[in-house]
C-alpha positions as CSV (number, residue, x, y, z in Angstrom):
1,M,99.4,91.5,123.5
2,P,95.7,93.7,124.1
3,G,93.2,92.9,121.8
4,L,92.3,95.2,119.0
5,T,90.0,98.2,120.1
6,N,86.6,98.9,118.0
7,H,88.1,101.6,116.7
8,Q,91.0,99.7,115.3
9,K,88.9,97.0,113.6
10,N,86.6,99.6,112.3
11,F,89.5,101.3,110.8
12,I,91.2,98.2,109.3
13,N,88.1,96.9,107.8
14,A,87.2,100.2,106.3
15,A,90.7,100.5,105.0
16,I,90.2,96.7,103.4
17,D,86.9,97.3,101.8
18,A,87.9,100.5,100.3
19,K,91.2,98.6,99.2
20,A,93.3,101.5,101.0
21,L,95.0,98.3,102.3
22,V,95.8,95.3,100.3
23,F,98.0,92.6,100.3
24,G,100.6,91.1,97.7
25,E,104.3,92.0,96.9
26,F,105.0,95.7,96.5
27,T,108.0,97.6,96.0
28,L,108.6,100.6,98.2
29,K,110.3,103.8,97.6
30,S,112.6,102.5,100.1
31,G,113.3,99.6,97.6
32,R,112.1,97.3,100.3
33,I,109.5,94.5,98.9
34,S,106.5,94.8,101.2
35,P,103.7,92.0,101.5
36,Y,101.2,94.9,102.1
37,F,100.5,98.4,100.8
38,F,98.6,101.4,102.5
39,N,97.2,104.2,100.2
40,A,95.2,106.5,102.6
41,S,93.6,108.4,99.9
42,R,91.4,105.5,98.7
43,L,89.6,106.1,102.4
44,L,88.2,109.2,100.9
45,G,85.9,107.1,98.8
46,S,85.1,104.9,101.8
47,A,81.3,104.7,102.9
48,K,82.8,104.1,106.3
49,L,84.9,107.4,106.2
50,T,83.2,108.5,109.5
51,E,84.5,105.3,111.2
52,V,88.2,106.4,110.0
53,I,87.9,109.9,111.3
54,D,86.2,108.8,114.7
55,A,89.8,106.3,115.0
56,F,91.8,109.0,114.5
57,A,90.0,111.5,117.1
58,A,89.5,108.6,119.5
59,I,93.7,108.7,119.7
60,I,93.6,112.4,120.7
61,E,90.5,112.0,122.9
62,E,92.0,109.4,125.0
63,E,94.9,111.7,125.9
64,I,95.3,114.3,129.0
65,L,96.9,117.0,126.8
66,N,96.0,120.5,126.0
67,Y,96.3,121.6,122.4
68,D,95.7,124.8,120.4
69,Q,95.9,123.5,116.5
70,I,96.2,120.6,114.3
71,F,98.6,120.5,111.8
72,G,97.9,118.6,108.5
73,P,101.0,118.1,106.0
74,A,100.6,118.6,102.5
75,Y,98.8,116.4,101.1
76,K,97.1,113.5,102.6
77,G,97.6,114.9,106.2
78,T,95.8,118.2,105.1
79,I,92.6,116.5,103.7
80,F,92.6,114.2,107.5
81,G,93.7,116.8,109.3
82,S,90.9,118.8,108.5
83,M,88.3,116.0,109.3
84,V,89.4,115.3,112.4
85,G,90.2,119.1,113.3
86,M,86.0,119.6,112.4
87,K,85.6,116.8,114.5
88,L,87.2,117.7,117.4
89,K,86.2,121.4,117.3
90,N,82.9,120.0,118.6
91,T,84.8,119.8,121.8
92,H,87.6,122.2,121.2
93,P,85.8,125.4,119.8
94,N,88.8,127.2,119.7
95,L,90.9,124.8,118.0
96,G,93.0,126.3,115.3
97,L,94.0,124.7,111.9
98,C,97.1,125.1,109.8
99,F,98.3,123.2,106.4
100,D,101.5,123.5,104.8
101,R,102.2,123.8,101.0
102,K,104.5,121.7,99.2
103,E,105.8,124.9,97.6
104,I,105.8,128.7,98.8
105,K,102.8,130.4,97.0
106,D,104.1,133.8,95.9
107,H,100.6,135.2,94.7
108,G,97.3,135.7,96.1
109,E,97.5,135.3,99.8
110,G,100.9,133.6,99.4
111,G,103.1,132.1,102.0
112,L,104.1,128.4,103.1
113,F,100.7,127.9,105.3
114,I,96.9,127.8,104.4
115,G,94.7,129.0,107.2
116,E,96.6,129.7,110.5
117,E,100.5,129.6,110.9
118,P,101.8,127.1,113.5
119,R,100.8,128.3,117.2
120,G,100.9,127.0,120.6
121,K,101.0,123.5,121.3
122,V,100.5,121.4,117.8
123,I,99.1,117.7,117.2
124,I,100.3,116.7,113.8
125,I,97.8,114.5,111.6
126,D,99.0,112.1,109.0
127,D,98.4,109.1,107.3
128,V,101.5,106.6,107.7
129,L,105.1,106.6,109.4
130,S,107.6,104.5,107.3
131,A,111.3,105.9,107.7
132,G,109.8,109.3,109.6
133,T,111.5,111.7,107.1
134,A,108.4,113.5,106.1
135,A,107.0,113.8,109.8
136,K,110.8,115.3,110.7
137,A,110.0,117.6,108.1
138,S,106.7,118.9,109.4
139,I,108.2,118.8,113.3
140,N,111.0,121.3,112.3
141,L,108.7,123.2,110.0
142,I,106.2,123.9,113.7
143,K,109.4,124.4,115.6
144,E,110.7,127.2,113.3
145,S,107.5,129.1,113.3
146,K,108.1,128.9,117.6
147,A,105.2,126.8,117.9
148,D,105.8,123.3,119.9
149,P,104.7,120.0,118.2
150,K,103.4,117.8,121.0
151,M,102.0,114.7,119.0
152,L,102.1,112.9,116.2
153,V,98.8,110.9,115.3
154,I,99.1,108.8,112.2
155,G,96.6,106.2,110.8
156,L,99.3,103.1,110.0
157,D,102.6,102.8,111.9
158,R,104.7,100.4,109.6
159,Q,107.0,100.1,112.5
160,E,110.1,100.1,110.5
161,K,113.7,101.3,111.1
162,G,114.5,105.1,110.7
163,S,117.7,106.3,109.8
164,G,119.0,104.1,112.2
165,D,118.7,100.6,114.0
166,I,115.6,101.8,115.8
167,S,112.1,102.4,114.8
168,A,110.8,105.5,113.1
169,K,108.6,106.1,116.1
170,E,111.4,105.8,118.8
171,E,113.8,108.0,116.7
172,L,111.3,110.8,116.8
173,Q,110.5,110.6,120.0
174,N,114.0,110.5,121.0
175,L,114.8,113.3,118.5
176,F,111.9,115.6,119.5
177,G,110.4,114.6,122.8
178,L,107.2,114.2,121.3
179,E,104.4,111.7,121.5
180,V,104.0,109.1,118.6
181,K,100.6,107.7,118.3
182,S,99.0,105.5,115.6
183,V,95.4,104.3,114.9
184,I,97.0,100.8,113.8
185,S,100.5,99.5,113.7
186,L,101.7,97.0,111.7
187,D,101.8,94.6,114.9
188,D,98.1,95.5,115.0
189,L,97.6,94.3,111.5
190,I,99.4,91.0,112.2
191,Q,96.8,90.4,115.1
192,F,94.0,91.1,112.9
193,V,95.1,89.2,110.0
194,A,95.8,86.2,112.2
195,S,92.2,86.4,113.6
196,Q,90.4,86.3,110.1
197,K,90.0,83.3,107.9
198,E,90.2,84.8,104.9
199,F,93.6,86.7,105.7
200,N,95.3,84.7,108.1
201,A,97.7,83.3,105.1
202,W,99.2,86.4,105.4
203,E,100.3,86.5,109.1
204,E,103.7,84.7,108.6
205,K,104.7,86.9,105.5
206,L,103.6,90.1,107.8
207,S,105.4,88.9,110.7
208,L,108.6,88.0,108.4
209,Y,109.1,91.4,107.2
210,R,108.3,93.0,110.7
211,E,111.2,90.7,111.5
212,E,113.3,92.0,108.9
213,W,112.8,95.6,108.8
214,G,111.2,96.3,112.1
215,G,112.9,98.8,114.4
């Protein structure tokens, strides 16, 4: 396995410092008992937030890909998508930004979207990929607007099974033909804790969780 990049190390360290990434025993929405929990909203108060946004942007900038718009799903994707989009506008000044609402607004400017409506080749930015349910909703929303979802970029891929026996990432790629990239994955996190004396006691628990629930 290749070593972690500086962007990945910065992301993990920022998440740990901000307590966005914590180790323990957590019951997830799925009912699974996880030895770690990731709450990206805590990164917003981090002194290292710029490094977090740089890590997202680096994933996109390393791809040879033409794209027209960043789409951020409500709510965390809206926040991180905005910041990543602003950084990318330095090199892509015509880049559009689009965000959805949880509920359609029936007053004021109205509608389902904030900013532009989905158009052209779209990159989706979100915080975490678990079962892939939220990602599917965003992809379908973009396709319904006759736009083309080309890539999903997430902060953390938990590498868990989707609706079947394969990972949510593989399921999304197979169903929609788009690329799914992450700043870090559970495998990366396992590699990180194994190399850190402060956290290497968690290597076995993370590995066992990966073995039980991974796709």
